[in-house]
N, CA, C, O and the ligand as a Tripos MOL2 file, in Angstrom:
@<TRIPOS>MOLECULE
protein
  321   319    81     0     0
PROTEIN
NO_CHARGES

@<TRIPOS>ATOM
      1 N         113.9850  144.5640  119.3140 N.3       1 MET1
      2 CA        114.0800  143.1490  118.9250 C.3       1 MET1
      3 C         113.2550  142.9130  117.6530 C.2       1 MET1
      4 O         112.0430  143.1260  117.6520 O.2       1 MET1
      5 N         113.9010  142.4820  116.5900 N.am      2 PRO2
      6 CA        113.1450  142.2810  115.3450 C.3       2 PRO2
      7 C         112.2080  141.0910  115.4440 C.2       2 PRO2
      8 O         112.5550  140.0480  115.9980 O.2       2 PRO2
      9 N         111.0260  141.2670  114.9030 N.am      3 GLY3
     10 CA        110.0790  140.1580  114.8580 C.3       3 GLY3
     11 C         110.4420  139.2000  113.7420 C.2       3 GLY3
     12 O         111.3280  139.4880  112.9380 O.2       3 GLY3
     13 N         109.7720  138.0780  113.6860 N.am      4 PRO4
     14 CA        110.1190  137.0440  112.6970 C.3       4 PRO4
     15 C         109.8330  137.4810  111.2600 C.2       4 PRO4
     16 O         110.4320  136.9500  110.3250 O.2       4 PRO4
     17 N         108.9290  138.4380  111.0750 N.am      5 ASN5
     18 CA        108.5520  138.8260  109.7240 C.3       5 ASN5
     19 C         109.2000  140.1220  109.2760 C.2       5 ASN5
     20 O         108.9250  140.5970  108.1740 O.2       5 ASN5
     21 N         110.0360  140.6890  110.0860 N.am      6 GLU6
     22 CA        110.6390  141.9600  109.7140 C.3       6 GLU6
     23 C         111.9110  141.7380  108.9210 C.2       6 GLU6
     24 O         112.6370  140.7640  109.1230 O.2       6 GLU6
     25 N         112.1580  142.6660  108.0160 N.am      7 ASN7
     26 CA        113.3950  142.5920  107.2580 C.3       7 ASN7
     27 C         114.5600  142.9340  108.1690 C.2       7 ASN7
     28 O         114.5070  143.8980  108.9320 O.2       7 ASN7
     29 N         115.5860  142.1510  108.0820 N.am      8 PRO8
     30 CA        116.7730  142.4690  108.8800 C.3       8 PRO8
     31 C         117.5430  143.6020  108.2280 C.2       8 PRO8
     32 O         118.4600  143.3450  107.4480 O.2       8 PRO8
     33 N         117.2070  144.8190  108.5190 N.am      9 GLY9
     34 CA        117.8830  145.9600  107.9090 C.3       9 GLY9
     35 C         119.2910  146.0910  108.4480 C.2       9 GLY9
     36 O         119.7230  145.3250  109.3090 O.2       9 GLY9
     37 N         119.9930  147.0730  107.9250 N.am     10 PRO10
     38 CA        121.3360  147.3290  108.4600 C.3      10 PRO10
     39 C         121.2500  147.6660  109.9360 C.2      10 PRO10
     40 O         120.2420  148.2150  110.3820 O.2      10 PRO10
     41 N         122.2730  147.3540  110.6970 N.am     11 PRO11
     42 CA        122.2280  147.6300  112.1450 C.3      11 PRO11
     43 C         121.9780  149.1050  112.4070 C.2      11 PRO11
     44 O         122.5340  149.9700  111.7290 O.2      11 PRO11
     45 N         121.1570  149.3800  113.3710 N.am     12 GLY12
     46 CA        120.8740  150.7560  113.7050 C.3      12 GLY12
     47 C         119.8460  151.3910  112.7990 C.2      12 GLY12
     48 O         119.4690  152.5480  112.9900 O.2      12 GLY12
     49 N         119.3940  150.6470  111.8210 N.am     13 PHE13
     50 CA        118.4180  151.1630  110.8870 C.3      13 PHE13
     51 C         117.0550  150.6220  111.2410 C.2      13 PHE13
     52 O         116.8830  149.4110  111.3840 O.2      13 PHE13
     53 N         116.1040  151.4860  111.3820 N.am     14 ASP14
     54 CA        114.7660  151.0430  111.7190 C.3      14 ASP14
     55 C         113.8930  151.1740  110.4760 C.2      14 ASP14
     56 O         113.4330  152.2710  110.1620 O.2      14 ASP14
     57 N         113.6590  150.0830  109.7700 N.am     15 PRO15
     58 CA        112.8820  150.1990  108.5460 C.3      15 PRO15
     59 C         111.4400  150.5630  108.8400 C.2      15 PRO15
     60 O         110.7890  149.9710  109.7020 O.2      15 PRO15
     61 N         110.9580  151.5510  108.1010 N.am     16 LEU16
     62 CA        109.5910  152.0110  108.2840 C.3      16 LEU16
     63 C         108.8170  151.7290  107.0090 C.2      16 LEU16
     64 O         109.3330  151.8980  105.9030 O.2      16 LEU16
     65 N         107.6080  151.3110  107.1710 N.am     17 THR17
     66 CA        106.7430  151.1730  106.0080 C.3      17 THR17
     67 C         105.4200  151.8610  106.3080 C.2      17 THR17
     68 O         105.0050  151.9920  107.4590 O.2      17 THR17
     69 N         104.7810  152.2920  105.2440 N.am     18 GLU18
     70 CA        103.4950  152.9440  105.4010 C.3      18 GLU18
     71 C         102.6030  152.4570  104.2720 C.2      18 GLU18
     72 O         103.0090  152.4480  103.1100 O.2      18 GLU18
     73 N         101.3970  152.0550  104.6140 N.am     19 THR19
     74 CA        100.4720  151.5390  103.5990 C.3      19 THR19
     75 C          99.3730  152.5590  103.3660 C.2      19 THR19
     76 O          98.7760  153.0790  104.3080 O.2      19 THR19
     77 N          99.1160  152.8370  102.0860 N.am     20 PHE20
     78 CA         98.0630  153.7600  101.7140 C.3      20 PHE20
     79 C          96.9890  153.0100  100.9450 C.2      20 PHE20
     80 O          97.2870  152.1010  100.1690 O.2      20 PHE20
     81 N          95.7510  153.3910  101.1630 N.am     21 ALA21
     82 CA         94.6380  152.8460  100.3920 C.3      21 ALA21
     83 C          94.2460  153.8690   99.3300 C.2      21 ALA21
     84 O          93.9400  155.0190   99.6480 O.2      21 ALA21
     85 N          94.2570  153.4490   98.0770 N.am     22 PHE22
     86 CA         93.9320  154.3290   96.9640 C.3      22 PHE22
     87 C          92.5670  153.9520   96.4000 C.2      22 PHE22
     88 O          92.2060  152.7770   96.3410 O.2      22 PHE22
     89 N          91.8220  154.9620   95.9890 N.am     23 VAL23
     90 CA         90.5550  154.7280   95.3100 C.3      23 VAL23
     91 C          90.5310  155.6190   94.0770 C.2      23 VAL23
     92 O          90.7530  156.8260   94.1740 O.2      23 VAL23
     93 N          90.2590  155.0220   92.9100 N.am     24 CYS24
     94 CA         90.1550  155.8010   91.6830 C.3      24 CYS24
     95 C          88.7750  156.4540   91.6260 C.2      24 CYS24
     96 O          87.7500  155.7880   91.7710 O.2      24 CYS24
     97 N          88.7720  157.7770   91.4100 N.am     25 LEU25
     98 CA         87.5000  158.4860   91.3640 C.3      25 LEU25
     99 C          86.8330  158.3550   90.0030 C.2      25 LEU25
    100 O          85.6740  158.7420   89.8510 O.2      25 LEU25
    101 N          87.5310  157.8250   89.0190 N.am     26 ASP26
    102 CA         86.9410  157.6670   87.6950 C.3      26 ASP26
    103 C          86.2840  156.3050   87.5110 C.2      26 ASP26
    104 O          85.1470  156.2220   87.0460 O.2      26 ASP26
    105 N          86.9880  155.2410   87.8700 N.am     27 CYS27
    106 CA         86.4410  153.9070   87.6070 C.3      27 CYS27
    107 C          86.1290  153.1460   88.8810 C.2      27 CYS27
    108 O          85.5640  152.0540   88.8150 O.2      27 CYS27
    109 N          86.4800  153.6890   90.0390 N.am     28 GLY28
    110 CA         86.1130  153.0500   91.2890 C.3      28 GLY28
    111 C          87.0580  151.9570   91.7490 C.2      28 GLY28
    112 O          86.8170  151.3210   92.7740 O.2      28 GLY28
    113 N          88.1280  151.7320   91.0060 N.am     29 ALA29
    114 CA         89.0810  150.7040   91.4280 C.3      29 ALA29
    115 C          89.7260  151.1230   92.7490 C.2      29 ALA29
    116 O          89.9280  152.3100   93.0020 O.2      29 ALA29
    117 N          90.0420  150.1460   93.5770 N.am     30 SER30
    118 CA         90.7240  150.4440   94.8270 C.3      30 SER30
    119 C          91.8770  149.4730   95.0090 C.2      30 SER30
    120 O          91.8160  148.3200   94.5840 O.2      30 SER30
    121 N          92.9200  149.9610   95.6450 N.am     31 TRP31
    122 CA         94.0910  149.1290   95.8640 C.3      31 TRP31
    123 C          94.8950  149.7070   97.0070 C.2      31 TRP31
    124 O          94.7170  150.8580   97.4070 O.2      31 TRP31
    125 N          95.7720  148.8890   97.5120 N.am     32 ASN32
    126 CA         96.6780  149.3260   98.5740 C.3      32 ASN32
    127 C          98.1090  149.2700   98.0660 C.2      32 ASN32
    128 O          98.4690  148.4020   97.2710 O.2      32 ASN32
    129 N          98.8940  150.1860   98.5250 N.am     33 ARG33
    130 CA        100.3240  150.1020   98.2350 C.3      33 ARG33
    131 C         101.0930  150.3960   99.5110 C.2      33 ARG33
    132 O         100.7410  151.2830  100.2880 O.2      33 ARG33
    133 N         102.1350  149.6380   99.6980 N.am     34 THR34
    134 CA        102.9930  149.8420  100.8610 C.3      34 THR34
    135 C         104.3170  150.4220  100.3970 C.2      34 THR34
    136 O         104.9490  149.9090   99.4730 O.2      34 THR34
    137 N         104.7170  151.4790  101.0400 N.am     35 PHE35
    138 CA        105.9620  152.1420  100.6820 C.3      35 PHE35
    139 C         106.9450  152.0110  101.8320 C.2      35 PHE35
    140 O         106.5820  152.0300  103.0080 O.2      35 PHE35
    141 N         108.2030  151.8770  101.4420 N.am     36 ASP36
    142 CA        109.2610  151.9830  102.4390 C.3      36 ASP36
    143 C         109.5830  153.4460  102.6450 C.2      36 ASP36
    144 O         109.5870  154.2370  101.7020 O.2      36 ASP36
    145 N         109.8470  153.7900  103.8670 N.am     37 LEU37
    146 CA        110.2600  155.1550  104.1880 C.3      37 LEU37
    147 C         111.7530  155.1530  104.4760 C.2      37 LEU37
    148 O         112.2350  154.4580  105.3700 O.2      37 LEU37
    149 N         112.4660  155.9430  103.6990 N.am     38 VAL38
    150 CA        113.9200  155.9540  103.8240 C.3      38 VAL38
    151 C         114.3710  157.3290  104.2840 C.2      38 VAL38
    152 O         114.1580  158.3170  103.5810 O.2      38 VAL38
    153 N         114.9860  157.4060  105.4460 N.am     39 PRO39
    154 CA        115.5270  158.6990  105.8690 C.3      39 PRO39
    155 C         116.7620  159.0250  105.0500 C.2      39 PRO39
    156 O         117.6580  158.1940  104.9020 O.2      39 PRO39
    157 N         116.8040  160.2270  104.5250 N.am     40 LEU40
    158 CA        117.8970  160.6230  103.6370 C.3      40 LEU40
    159 C         118.8360  161.5960  104.3350 C.2      40 LEU40
    160 O         118.4190  162.4530  105.1140 O.2      40 LEU40
    161 N         120.1090  161.4350  104.0290 N.am     41 LEU41
    162 CA        121.0950  162.3920  104.5100 C.3      41 LEU41
    163 C         121.6060  163.1850  103.3140 C.2      41 LEU41
    164 O         122.0100  162.6020  102.3070 O.2      41 LEU41
    165 N         121.5910  164.4880  103.4160 N.am     42 ASP42
    166 CA        122.1560  165.2700  102.3260 C.3      42 ASP42
    167 C         123.6720  165.3350  102.4940 C.2      42 ASP42
    168 O         124.1960  164.9030  103.5210 O.2      42 ASP42
    169 N         124.3950  165.8780  101.4810 N.am     43 PRO43
    170 CA        125.8740  165.8560  101.5600 C.3      43 PRO43
    171 C         126.4210  166.5540  102.7920 C.2      43 PRO43
    172 O         127.5350  166.2540  103.2210 O.2      43 PRO43
    173 N         125.6760  167.4640  103.3620 N.am     44 ALA44
    174 CA        126.1590  168.1470  104.5610 C.3      44 ALA44
    175 C         125.9050  167.3300  105.8290 C.2      44 ALA44
    176 O         126.2930  167.7320  106.9260 O.2      44 ALA44
    177 N         125.2560  166.1930  105.6650 N.am     45 GLY45
    178 CA        125.0120  165.3380  106.8120 C.3      45 GLY45
    179 C         123.7380  165.6630  107.5470 C.2      45 GLY45
    180 O         123.4770  165.1220  108.6220 O.2      45 GLY45
    181 N         122.9410  166.5470  106.9740 N.am     46 CYS46
    182 CA        121.6710  166.8840  107.6030 C.3      46 CYS46
    183 C         120.5990  165.8840  107.1650 C.2      46 CYS46
    184 O         120.5950  165.3910  106.0370 O.2      46 CYS46
    185 N         119.7220  165.6160  108.0740 N.am     47 LEU47
    186 CA        118.6620  164.6610  107.7610 C.3      47 LEU47
    187 C         117.5480  165.3710  106.9930 C.2      47 LEU47
    188 O         116.9420  166.3290  107.4730 O.2      47 LEU47
    189 N         117.3040  164.8720  105.8000 N.am     48 ASN48
    190 CA        116.2090  165.4050  104.9990 C.3      48 ASN48
    191 C         114.9110  164.7210  105.4050 C.2      48 ASN48
    192 O         114.9270  163.7120  106.1090 O.2      48 ASN48
    193 N         113.8040  165.2640  104.9650 N.am     49 PRO49
    194 CA        112.5470  164.5610  105.2170 C.3      49 PRO49
    195 C         112.5910  163.1560  104.6320 C.2      49 PRO49
    196 O         113.3340  162.8770  103.6910 O.2      49 PRO49
    197 N         111.8100  162.3150  105.1880 N.am     50 LEU50
    198 CA        111.7770  160.9310  104.7290 C.3      50 LEU50
    199 C         111.3780  160.8600  103.2710 C.2      50 LEU50
    200 O         110.5390  161.6250  102.7970 O.2      50 LEU50
    201 N         111.9900  159.9330  102.5760 N.am     51 GLU51
    202 CA        111.6450  159.7080  101.1870 C.3      51 GLU51
    203 C         110.9400  158.3670  101.0680 C.2      51 GLU51
    204 O         111.2940  157.3930  101.7340 O.2      51 GLU51
    205 N         109.9420  158.3410  100.2100 N.am     52 TYR52
    206 CA        109.2120  157.0990   99.9830 C.3      52 TYR52
    207 C         109.8650  156.3290   98.8380 C.2      52 TYR52
    208 O         110.3110  156.9140   97.8510 O.2      52 TYR52
    209 N         109.9120  155.0340   98.9870 N.am     53 VAL53
    210 CA        110.4280  154.1750   97.9280 C.3      53 VAL53
    211 C         109.3680  153.1310   97.6450 C.2      53 VAL53
    212 O         108.9550  152.4050   98.5490 O.2      53 VAL53
    213 N         108.9240  153.0490   96.4030 N.am     54 ASP54
    214 CA        107.8750  152.0740   96.1020 C.3      54 ASP54
    215 C         108.4730  150.6900   95.8940 C.2      54 ASP54
    216 O         109.6860  150.4990   95.9880 O.2      54 ASP54
    217 N         107.5970  149.7240   95.6090 N.am     55 ASP55
    218 CA        108.0720  148.3440   95.5530 C.3      55 ASP55
    219 C         108.9590  148.0820   94.3360 C.2      55 ASP55
    220 O         109.5630  147.0130   94.2400 O.2      55 ASP55
    221 N         109.0510  149.0360   93.4070 N.am     56 GLU56
    222 CA        109.9890  148.8920   92.2980 C.3      56 GLU56
    223 C         111.3060  149.6000   92.5870 C.2      56 GLU56
    224 O         112.1940  149.6580   91.7360 O.2      56 GLU56
    225 N         111.4210  150.1330   93.7940 N.am     57 GLY57
    226 CA        112.6600  150.7850   94.1760 C.3      57 GLY57
    227 C         112.7660  152.2130   93.6960 C.2      57 GLY57
    228 O         113.8250  152.8310   93.8100 O.2      57 GLY57
    229 N         111.6810  152.7470   93.1600 N.am     58 ARG58
    230 CA        111.7280  154.1290   92.6970 C.3      58 ARG58
    231 C         111.4760  155.0660   93.8780 C.2      58 ARG58
    232 O         110.5290  154.8840   94.6430 O.2      58 ARG58
    233 N         112.3180  156.0420   94.0060 N.am     59 ALA59
    234 CA        112.1580  156.9920   95.0960 C.3      59 ALA59
    235 C         111.1930  158.0940   94.6840 C.2      59 ALA59
    236 O         111.1700  158.5250   93.5310 O.2      59 ALA59
    237 N         110.4140  158.5300   95.6320 N.am     60 MET60
    238 CA        109.5010  159.6510   95.3880 C.3      60 MET60
    239 C         109.3290  160.3750   96.7090 C.2      60 MET60
    240 O         109.4290  159.7870   97.7850 O.2      60 MET60
    241 N         109.0680  161.6650   96.5940 N.am     61 HIS61
    242 CA        108.9470  162.4200   97.8410 C.3      61 HIS61
    243 C         107.5870  162.2290   98.4750 C.2      61 HIS61
    244 O         107.4360  162.3560   99.6900 O.2      61 HIS61
    245 N         106.5990  161.9240   97.6560 N.am     62 SER62
    246 CA        105.2970  161.6070   98.2170 C.3      62 SER62
    247 C         104.5640  160.6680   97.2790 C.2      62 SER62
    248 O         104.4350  160.9570   96.0900 O.2      62 SER62
    249 N         104.0860  159.5570   97.7930 N.am     63 PRO63
    250 CA        103.3160  158.6440   96.9430 C.3      63 PRO63
    251 C         101.9850  159.2600   96.5350 C.2      63 PRO63
    252 O         101.3410  158.8010   95.5910 O.2      63 PRO63
    253 N         101.5850  160.2890   97.2410 N.am     64 LEU64
    254 CA        100.2670  160.8590   96.9810 C.3      64 LEU64
    255 C         100.2570  161.6710   95.6960 C.2      64 LEU64
    256 O          99.1970  161.8650   95.1000 O.2      64 LEU64
    257 N         101.4100  162.1460   95.2610 N.am     65 THR65
    258 CA        101.4520  162.9410   94.0380 C.3      65 THR65
    259 C         101.7210  162.0700   92.8250 C.2      65 THR65
    260 O         101.6930  162.5560   91.6940 O.2      65 THR65
    261 N         101.9770  160.8110   93.0430 N.am     66 ASP66
    262 CA        102.3470  159.9250   91.9440 C.3      66 ASP66
    263 C         101.3210  158.8120   91.7860 C.2      66 ASP66
    264 O         101.6110  157.7680   91.2020 O.2      66 ASP66
    265 N         100.1270  159.0380   92.3070 N.am     67 ALA67
    266 CA         99.1190  157.9860   92.2790 C.3      67 ALA67
    267 C          98.4130  157.9840   90.9210 C.2      67 ALA67
    268 O          97.8070  158.9790   90.5220 O.2      67 ALA67
    269 N          98.5000  156.8660   90.2300 N.am     68 VAL68
    270 CA         97.8260  156.7040   88.9520 C.3      68 VAL68
    271 C          97.0450  155.4010   89.0160 C.2      68 VAL68
    272 O          97.5620  154.3810   89.4710 O.2      68 VAL68
    273 N          95.7970  155.4390   88.5560 N.am     69 CYS69
    274 CA         94.9810  154.2330   88.5790 C.3      69 CYS69
    275 C          95.5650  153.1950   87.6300 C.2      69 CYS69
    276 O          95.8140  153.4790   86.4590 O.2      69 CYS69
    277 N          95.7800  151.9960   88.1460 N.am     70 GLY70
    278 CA         96.3170  150.9370   87.3080 C.3      70 GLY70
    279 C          95.2900  150.3640   86.3530 C.2      70 GLY70
    280 O          95.6470  149.6760   85.3970 O.2      70 GLY70
    281 N          94.0180  150.6400   86.6010 N.am     71 ALA71
    282 CA         92.9640  150.0820   85.7620 C.3      71 ALA71
    283 C          92.6480  151.0020   84.5900 C.2      71 ALA71
    284 O          92.4860  150.5230   83.4670 O.2      71 ALA71
    285 N          92.5550  152.3010   84.8180 N.am     72 CYS72
    286 CA         92.1450  153.2080   83.7470 C.3      72 CYS72
    287 C          93.1550  154.3200   83.4950 C.2      72 CYS72
    288 O          92.9830  155.0960   82.5540 O.2      72 CYS72
    289 N          94.1890  154.4170   84.2970 N.am     73 GLY73
    290 CA         95.2220  155.4170   84.0480 C.3      73 GLY73
    291 C          94.8740  156.8000   84.5570 C.2      73 GLY73
    292 O          95.6370  157.7420   84.3440 O.2      73 GLY73
    293 N          93.7430  156.9470   85.2240 N.am     74 SER74
    294 CA         93.3510  158.2580   85.7210 C.3      74 SER74
    295 C          94.2630  158.7010   86.8610 C.2      74 SER74
    296 O          94.7490  157.8870   87.6460 O.2      74 SER74
    297 N          94.4790  159.9970   86.9290 N.am     75 ARG75
    298 CA         95.2230  160.5380   88.0640 C.3      75 ARG75
    299 C          94.2910  161.1170   89.1130 C.2      75 ARG75
    300 O          94.7470  161.6900   90.1020 O.2      75 ARG75
    301 N          93.0030  160.9740   88.9080 N.am     76 LYS76
    302 CA         92.0390  161.4210   89.9240 C.3      76 LYS76
    303 C          91.8880  160.3040   90.9430 C.2      76 LYS76
    304 O          90.9310  159.5310   90.9200 O.2      76 LYS76
    305 N          92.8380  160.2480   91.8120 N.am     77 VAL77
    306 CA         92.9210  159.1480   92.7720 C.3      77 VAL77
    307 C          92.8580  159.7260   94.1690 C.2      77 VAL77
    308 O          93.5810  160.6650   94.5020 O.2      77 VAL77
    309 N          91.9990  159.1640   94.9710 N.am     78 ARG78
    310 CA         91.8980  159.5770   96.3640 C.3      78 ARG78
    311 C          92.7290  158.6290   97.2150 C.2      78 ARG78
    312 O          92.7200  157.4160   97.0050 O.2      78 ARG78
    313 N          93.4320  159.1850   98.1590 N.am     79 VAL79
    314 CA         94.2900  158.3860   99.0180 C.3      79 VAL79
    315 C          93.7520  158.4380  100.4310 C.2      79 VAL79
    316 O          93.5490  159.5210  100.9790 O.2      79 VAL79
    317 N          93.5230  157.3020  101.0170 N.am     80 GLY80
    318 CA         93.0010  157.2510  102.3650 C.3      80 GLY80
    319 C          94.0340  156.8150  103.3560 C.2      80 GLY80
    320 O          93.7450  156.7220  104.5490 O.2      80 GLY80
    321 ZN         90.5230  154.1150   87.4160 Zn       81 ZN81
@<TRIPOS>BOND
     1     1     2 1
     2     2     3 1
     3     3     4 2
     4     3     5 am
     5     5     6 1
     6     6     7 1
     7     7     8 2
     8     7     9 am
     9     9    10 1
    10    10    11 1
    11    11    12 2
    12    11    13 am
    13    13    14 1
    14    14    15 1
    15    15    16 2
    16    15    17 am
    17    17    18 1
    18    18    19 1
    19    19    20 2
    20    19    21 am
    21    21    22 1
    22    22    23 1
    23    23    24 2
    24    23    25 am
    25    25    26 1
    26    26    27 1
    27    27    28 2
    28    27    29 am
    29    29    30 1
    30    30    31 1
    31    31    32 2
    32    31    33 am
    33    33    34 1
    34    34    35 1
    35    35    36 2
    36    35    37 am
    37    37    38 1
    38    38    39 1
    39    39    40 2
    40    39    41 am
    41    41    42 1
    42    42    43 1
    43    43    44 2
    44    43    45 am
    45    45    46 1
    46    46    47 1
    47    47    48 2
    48    47    49 am
    49    49    50 1
    50    50    51 1
    51    51    52 2
    52    51    53 am
    53    53    54 1
    54    54    55 1
    55    55    56 2
    56    55    57 am
    57    57    58 1
    58    58    59 1
    59    59    60 2
    60    59    61 am
    61    61    62 1
    62    62    63 1
    63    63    64 2
    64    63    65 am
    65    65    66 1
    66    66    67 1
    67    67    68 2
    68    67    69 am
    69    69    70 1
    70    70    71 1
    71    71    72 2
    72    71    73 am
    73    73    74 1
    74    74    75 1
    75    75    76 2
    76    75    77 am
    77    77    78 1
    78    78    79 1
    79    79    80 2
    80    79    81 am
    81    81    82 1
    82    82    83 1
    83    83    84 2
    84    83    85 am
    85    85    86 1
    86    86    87 1
    87    87    88 2
    88    87    89 am
    89    89    90 1
    90    90    91 1
    91    91    92 2
    92    91    93 am
    93    93    94 1
    94    94    95 1
    95    95    96 2
    96    95    97 am
    97    97    98 1
    98    98    99 1
    99    99   100 2
   100    99   101 am
   101   101   102 1
   102   102   103 1
   103   103   104 2
   104   103   105 am
   105   105   106 1
   106   106   107 1
   107   107   108 2
   108   107   109 am
   109   109   110 1
   110   110   111 1
   111   111   112 2
   112   111   113 am
   113   113   114 1
   114   114   115 1
   115   115   116 2
   116   115   117 am
   117   117   118 1
   118   118   119 1
   119   119   120 2
   120   119   121 am
   121   121   122 1
   122   122   123 1
   123   123   124 2
   124   123   125 am
   125   125   126 1
   126   126   127 1
   127   127   128 2
   128   127   129 am
   129   129   130 1
   130   130   131 1
   131   131   132 2
   132   131   133 am
   133   133   134 1
   134   134   135 1
   135   135   136 2
   136   135   137 am
   137   137   138 1
   138   138   139 1
   139   139   140 2
   140   139   141 am
   141   141   142 1
   142   142   143 1
   143   143   144 2
   144   143   145 am
   145   145   146 1
   146   146   147 1
   147   147   148 2
   148   147   149 am
   149   149   150 1
   150   150   151 1
   151   151   152 2
   152   151   153 am
   153   153   154 1
   154   154   155 1
   155   155   156 2
   156   155   157 am
   157   157   158 1
   158   158   159 1
   159   159   160 2
   160   159   161 am
   161   161   162 1
   162   162   163 1
   163   163   164 2
   164   163   165 am
   165   165   166 1
   166   166   167 1
   167   167   168 2
   168   167   169 am
   169   169   170 1
   170   170   171 1
   171   171   172 2
   172   171   173 am
   173   173   174 1
   174   174   175 1
   175   175   176 2
   176   175   177 am
   177   177   178 1
   178   178   179 1
   179   179   180 2
   180   179   181 am
   181   181   182 1
   182   182   183 1
   183   183   184 2
   184   183   185 am
   185   185   186 1
   186   186   187 1
   187   187   188 2
   188   187   189 am
   189   189   190 1
   190   190   191 1
   191   191   192 2
   192   191   193 am
   193   193   194 1
   194   194   195 1
   195   195   196 2
   196   195   197 am
   197   197   198 1
   198   198   199 1
   199   199   200 2
   200   199   201 am
   201   201   202 1
   202   202   203 1
   203   203   204 2
   204   203   205 am
   205   205   206 1
   206   206   207 1
   207   207   208 2
   208   207   209 am
   209   209   210 1
   210   210   211 1
   211   211   212 2
   212   211   213 am
   213   213   214 1
   214   214   215 1
   215   215   216 2
   216   215   217 am
   217   217   218 1
   218   218   219 1
   219   219   220 2
   220   219   221 am
   221   221   222 1
   222   222   223 1
   223   223   224 2
   224   223   225 am
   225   225   226 1
   226   226   227 1
   227   227   228 2
   228   227   229 am
   229   229   230 1
   230   230   231 1
   231   231   232 2
   232   231   233 am
   233   233   234 1
   234   234   235 1
   235   235   236 2
   236   235   237 am
   237   237   238 1
   238   238   239 1
   239   239   240 2
   240   239   241 am
   241   241   242 1
   242   242   243 1
   243   243   244 2
   244   243   245 am
   245   245   246 1
   246   246   247 1
   247   247   248 2
   248   247   249 am
   249   249   250 1
   250   250   251 1
   251   251   252 2
   252   251   253 am
   253   253   254 1
   254   254   255 1
   255   255   256 2
   256   255   257 am
   257   257   258 1
   258   258   259 1
   259   259   260 2
   260   259   261 am
   261   261   262 1
   262   262   263 1
   263   263   264 2
   264   263   265 am
   265   265   266 1
   266   266   267 1
   267   267   268 2
   268   267   269 am
   269   269   270 1
   270   270   271 1
   271   271   272 2
   272   271   273 am
   273   273   274 1
   274   274   275 1
   275   275   276 2
   276   275   277 am
   277   277   278 1
   278   278   279 1
   279   279   280 2
   280   279   281 am
   281   281   282 1
   282   282   283 1
   283   283   284 2
   284   283   285 am
   285   285   286 1
   286   286   287 1
   287   287   288 2
   288   287   289 am
   289   289   290 1
   290   290   291 1
   291   291   292 2
   292   291   293 am
   293   293   294 1
   294   294   295 1
   295   295   296 2
   296   295   297 am
   297   297   298 1
   298   298   299 1
   299   299   300 2
   300   299   301 am
   301   301   302 1
   302   302   303 1
   303   303   304 2
   304   303   305 am
   305   305   306 1
   306   306   307 1
   307   307   308 2
   308   307   309 am
   309   309   310 1
   310   310   311 1
   311   311   312 2
   312   311   313 am
   313   313   314 1
   314   314   315 1
   315   315   316 2
   316   315   317 am
   317   317   318 1
   318   318   319 1
   319   319   320 2
@<TRIPOS>SUBSTRUCTURE
     1 MET1         2 RESIDUE 1 A MET
     2 PRO2         6 RESIDUE 1 A PRO
     3 GLY3        10 RESIDUE 1 A GLY
     4 PRO4        14 RESIDUE 1 A PRO
     5 ASN5        18 RESIDUE 1 A ASN
     6 GLU6        22 RESIDUE 1 A GLU
     7 ASN7        26 RESIDUE 1 A ASN
     8 PRO8        30 RESIDUE 1 A PRO
     9 GLY9        34 RESIDUE 1 A GLY
    10 PRO10       38 RESIDUE 1 A PRO
    11 PRO11       42 RESIDUE 1 A PRO
    12 GLY12       46 RESIDUE 1 A GLY
    13 PHE13       50 RESIDUE 1 A PHE
    14 ASP14       54 RESIDUE 1 A ASP
    15 PRO15       58 RESIDUE 1 A PRO
    16 LEU16       62 RESIDUE 1 A LEU
    17 THR17       66 RESIDUE 1 A THR
    18 GLU18       70 RESIDUE 1 A GLU
    19 THR19       74 RESIDUE 1 A THR
    20 PHE20       78 RESIDUE 1 A PHE
    21 ALA21       82 RESIDUE 1 A ALA
    22 PHE22       86 RESIDUE 1 A PHE
    23 VAL23       90 RESIDUE 1 A VAL
    24 CYS24       94 RESIDUE 1 A CYS
    25 LEU25       98 RESIDUE 1 A LEU
    26 ASP26      102 RESIDUE 1 A ASP
    27 CYS27      106 RESIDUE 1 A CYS
    28 GLY28      110 RESIDUE 1 A GLY
    29 ALA29      114 RESIDUE 1 A ALA
    30 SER30      118 RESIDUE 1 A SER
    31 TRP31      122 RESIDUE 1 A TRP
    32 ASN32      126 RESIDUE 1 A ASN
    33 ARG33      130 RESIDUE 1 A ARG
    34 THR34      134 RESIDUE 1 A THR
    35 PHE35      138 RESIDUE 1 A PHE
    36 ASP36      142 RESIDUE 1 A ASP
    37 LEU37      146 RESIDUE 1 A LEU
    38 VAL38      150 RESIDUE 1 A VAL
    39 PRO39      154 RESIDUE 1 A PRO
    40 LEU40      158 RESIDUE 1 A LEU
    41 LEU41      162 RESIDUE 1 A LEU
    42 ASP42      166 RESIDUE 1 A ASP
    43 PRO43      170 RESIDUE 1 A PRO
    44 ALA44      174 RESIDUE 1 A ALA
    45 GLY45      178 RESIDUE 1 A GLY
    46 CYS46      182 RESIDUE 1 A CYS
    47 LEU47      186 RESIDUE 1 A LEU
    48 ASN48      190 RESIDUE 1 A ASN
    49 PRO49      194 RESIDUE 1 A PRO
    50 LEU50      198 RESIDUE 1 A LEU
    51 GLU51      202 RESIDUE 1 A GLU
    52 TYR52      206 RESIDUE 1 A TYR
    53 VAL53      210 RESIDUE 1 A VAL
    54 ASP54      214 RESIDUE 1 A ASP
    55 ASP55      218 RESIDUE 1 A ASP
    56 GLU56      222 RESIDUE 1 A GLU
    57 GLY57      226 RESIDUE 1 A GLY
    58 ARG58      230 RESIDUE 1 A ARG
    59 ALA59      234 RESIDUE 1 A ALA
    60 MET60      238 RESIDUE 1 A MET
    61 HIS61      242 RESIDUE 1 A HIS
    62 SER62      246 RESIDUE 1 A SER
    63 PRO63      250 RESIDUE 1 A PRO
    64 LEU64      254 RESIDUE 1 A LEU
    65 THR65      258 RESIDUE 1 A THR
    66 ASP66      262 RESIDUE 1 A ASP
    67 ALA67      266 RESIDUE 1 A ALA
    68 VAL68      270 RESIDUE 1 A VAL
    69 CYS69      274 RESIDUE 1 A CYS
    70 GLY70      278 RESIDUE 1 A GLY
    71 ALA71      282 RESIDUE 1 A ALA
    72 CYS72      286 RESIDUE 1 A CYS
    73 GLY73      290 RESIDUE 1 A GLY
    74 SER74      294 RESIDUE 1 A SER
    75 ARG75      298 RESIDUE 1 A ARG
    76 LYS76      302 RESIDUE 1 A LYS
    77 VAL77      306 RESIDUE 1 A VAL
    78 ARG78      310 RESIDUE 1 A ARG
    79 VAL79      314 RESIDUE 1 A VAL
    80 GLY80      318 RESIDUE 1 A GLY
    81 ZN81       321 GROUP 0 **** ****
């Protein structure tokens, strides 16, 4: 049963989100980002590992490898 704040996804689709806390090791900035997790089907119909989609709709296999500090541009970012 969907709650009042959940997105009404396509039927049979269970939308998953995951929030990560990032901390920049260079300037100390911290922020959170929430990613949608999208289960992917390859052309053969096999289920691939979940893919992350950020709030701009860009797909990535892991948000942890694409973490860049928005304040100083450093890629030395710790993810909690
Ligand atoms: Zn930084």
